[in-house]
C-alpha positions in Angstrom: 60.9 -114.9 -20.2 57.0 -114.3 -18.6 58.0 -110.4 -18.2 58.9 -110.8 -21.9 56.0 -112.4 -23.0 53.5 -110.3 -21.1 55.4 -106.7 -22.3 55.3 -108.4 -26.2 51.7 -108.9 -25.5 50.9 -105.6 -24.2 53.1 -103.9 -27.0 51.0 -105.5 -30.0 47.9 -104.6 -27.8 48.8 -101.2 -28.3 49.5 -101.1 -32.0 46.3 -102.8 -32.5 44.6 -100.1 -30.7 46.1 -97.1 -31.9 45.9 -98.6 -35.4 42.0 -99.0 -35.0 41.3 -95.6 -33.2 43.5 -94.4 -36.8 40.8 -96.1 -39.2 37.8 -94.3 -37.2 39.3 -90.8 -37.0 39.9 -91.0 -40.4 35.8 -92.0 -41.0 35.2 -88.5 -39.1 34.6 -85.1 -41.1 37.1 -82.9 -41.1 36.3 -79.9 -38.9 35.5 -77.1 -40.9 37.9 -74.2 -40.9 37.6 -70.4 -40.5 36.2 -70.3 -44.4 33.0 -72.5 -43.0 34.5 -75.4 -45.2 35.9 -78.8 -44.1 39.9 -78.5 -43.9 41.9 -80.6 -46.5 38.6 -81.0 -48.9 37.7 -79.3 -52.1 36.2 -75.8 -51.6 32.5 -75.6 -53.2 32.8 -74.0 -56.5 31.0 -71.0 -55.7 30.9 -67.2 -54.3 31.6 -67.2 -51.0 29.7 -63.8 -50.6 26.0 -63.2 -50.9 25.0 -62.2 -54.6 24.4 -58.3 -54.5 20.3 -57.7 -55.1 18.9 -57.2 -58.5 17.9 -53.6 -58.8 14.4 -53.3 -59.6 13.6 -50.0 -61.5 10.7 -48.3 -63.8 10.4 -49.1 -67.2 12.3 -46.8 -69.7 10.8 -43.1 -69.5 8.8 -42.5 -72.5 6.5 -40.3 -75.0 4.7 -42.1 -77.7 7.5 -44.1 -78.3 10.0 -41.4 -77.6 12.8 -42.1 -75.0 15.9 -39.8 -73.7 18.6 -40.7 -76.0 17.0 -41.8 -79.1 18.6 -41.0 -81.9 17.4 -37.6 -83.6 16.4 -39.1 -86.8 14.1 -41.5 -85.8 12.9 -39.5 -83.0 11.9 -36.6 -85.6 10.1 -39.3 -87.5 7.7 -40.2 -84.4 8.0 -36.8 -83.6 6.1 -35.1 -86.8 3.8 -38.6 -87.0 2.1 -37.6 -83.7 -0.5 -35.6 -85.5 -2.7 -37.7 -88.0 -2.6 -35.4 -91.5 -5.6 -33.8 -92.2 -6.4 -30.7 -94.1 -7.6 -29.1 -90.3 -4.0 -30.1 -88.8 -0.2 -28.6 -89.6 2.4 -30.7 -89.1 5.1 -30.2 -86.5 8.5 -28.4 -86.9 12.1 -29.3 -86.3 15.2 -27.1 -86.5 18.0 -24.9 -84.8 17.0 -22.3 -82.4 20.5 -21.0 -83.4 22.0 -22.1 -80.0 25.4 -25.1 -81.1 24.2 -28.6 -80.4 20.8 -27.7 -80.2 17.8 -28.4 -82.1 14.2 -28.9 -80.8 11.0 -29.9 -82.5 7.7 -28.4 -81.2 4.0 -29.3 -82.7 0.5 -28.9 -81.1 -1.5 -32.2 -81.5 -5.1 -32.5 -82.7 -6.2 -33.1 -79.0 -4.8 -30.0 -77.6 -1.7 -30.3 -76.1 1.9 -28.7 -76.9 4.5 -30.9 -77.3 8.2 -30.0 -77.4 11.2 -32.1 -77.9 15.0 -30.9 -77.2 17.8 -32.7 -78.9 21.5 -32.2 -77.7 24.2 -34.2 -80.1 21.3 -35.2 -82.0 20.0 -37.7 -79.4 16.8 -36.5 -77.5 17.3 -34.9 -73.8 14.4 -33.3 -73.4 10.4 -33.8 -73.6 7.6 -31.6 -72.7 4.2 -32.0 -72.6 1.7 -28.8 -71.6 -1.9 -29.2 -71.2 -4.9 -26.9 -70.2 -8.8 -26.2 -69.5 -9.2 -26.4 -73.1 -7.5 -30.0 -74.2 -9.7 -32.3 -74.8 -9.1 -36.2 -74.3 -5.8 -35.9 -73.1 -6.1 -33.7 -69.8 -3.3 -33.4 -67.1 -5.1 -35.7 -64.7 -5.5 -38.3 -67.6 -1.3 -38.4 -67.9 -1.2 -38.4 -64.5 -3.1 -41.8 -64.5 -1.6 -43.1 -67.2 1.9 -42.6 -65.6 1.1 -44.2 -62.9 -0.5 -47.2 -64.3 2.5 -47.8 -66.2 5.4 -46.6 -63.6 3.3 -46.9 -60.1 3.3 -44.6 -57.7 5.3 -41.2 -57.8 8.9 -41.5 -55.9 8.5 -38.1 -54.6 4.9 -36.0 -54.5 4.9 -32.6 -52.7 2.7 -29.5 -52.6 4.6 -26.3 -51.9 2.5 -23.2 -50.9 3.5 -19.5 -51.2 2.5 -16.1 -49.1 2.8 -12.9 -50.8 2.3 -10.6 -47.9 -1.6 -10.5 -48.9 -3.0 -14.2 -49.0 -1.5 -17.7 -48.9 -1.7 -20.1 -51.4 -0.8 -23.5 -53.1 0.8 -23.8 -56.3 -0.3 -27.5 -56.4 0.7 -31.1 -56.4 4.3 -31.9 -58.2 5.3 -35.1 -58.8 8.3 -37.0 -59.9 9.5 -40.4 -61.2 13.2 -41.4 -61.0 14.7 -43.8 -62.8 18.6 -43.5 -61.8 19.5 -40.2 -63.8 16.2 -39.8 -65.6 12.8 -38.5 -64.6 9.5 -37.5 -65.1 7.9 -34.6 -63.6 4.1 -33.6 -63.6 3.2 -30.1 -62.3 -0.7 -29.7 -61.3 -0.6 -25.9 -61.3 1.3 -25.3 -64.7 -0.5 -28.8 -66.2 3.2 -30.1 -67.4 4.7 -33.3 -67.9 8.3 -33.1 -68.3 10.6 -36.1 -69.3 14.3 -35.3 -69.1 18.0 -36.6 -67.5 19.2 -34.4 -64.6 22.9 -34.4 -66.3 21.5 -33.8 -69.9 19.6 -30.6 -68.5 23.3 -29.6 -67.0 24.6 -29.4 -70.3 21.5 -27.9 -72.0 21.4 -25.0 -69.5 25.4 -24.9 -70.0 24.5 -24.7 -73.8 22.1 -21.7 -73.5 24.4 -19.8 -71.2 26.9 -19.3 -73.5 24.9 -18.7 -76.1 23.1 -15.7 -74.5 26.7 -14.4 -73.1 27.8 -14.2 -76.7 
């Protein structure tokens, strides 16, 4: 009977050890699977991939509160109010050049700048400001300073040169700020500032080409 007694004790001892082992194993966290989360547990409720960084862009380009894409009626009101009414200043003009879908507003400000605003399909599409040495107050340099203060350093800065067979010279510095499809350009030699959109520029050029071919 002793061999049977010892065998029964060994069997019970094995069952006890096995039970303790299973109890300890249940307290050990499950190993992570390929996803990086413990297998057999609920996956945290957030995306596995990192979020793409937020695109930081310039503030919207504008001239005296007028932006590319603004509606024609409100833009014309702002444009015609650029000059303070007086007996010495003439109001700006807005109207059609005869080109389908295009209208323009022009004015010469009290400080000497010539300003032109082009609208396509009753939306502002281009803004052009021309200064010269006679401009009082708002010179080309003061415009560039204001643009740099508001939009930061230009995204592109270059100086172009020419050679006409006799002499070599510089056409001055060209500056460009970018914000998606829109841009602001400054030309030192022409003393001009342009605000526009590459897509709208192409549409305007197409409309002018159609008009000239008829």
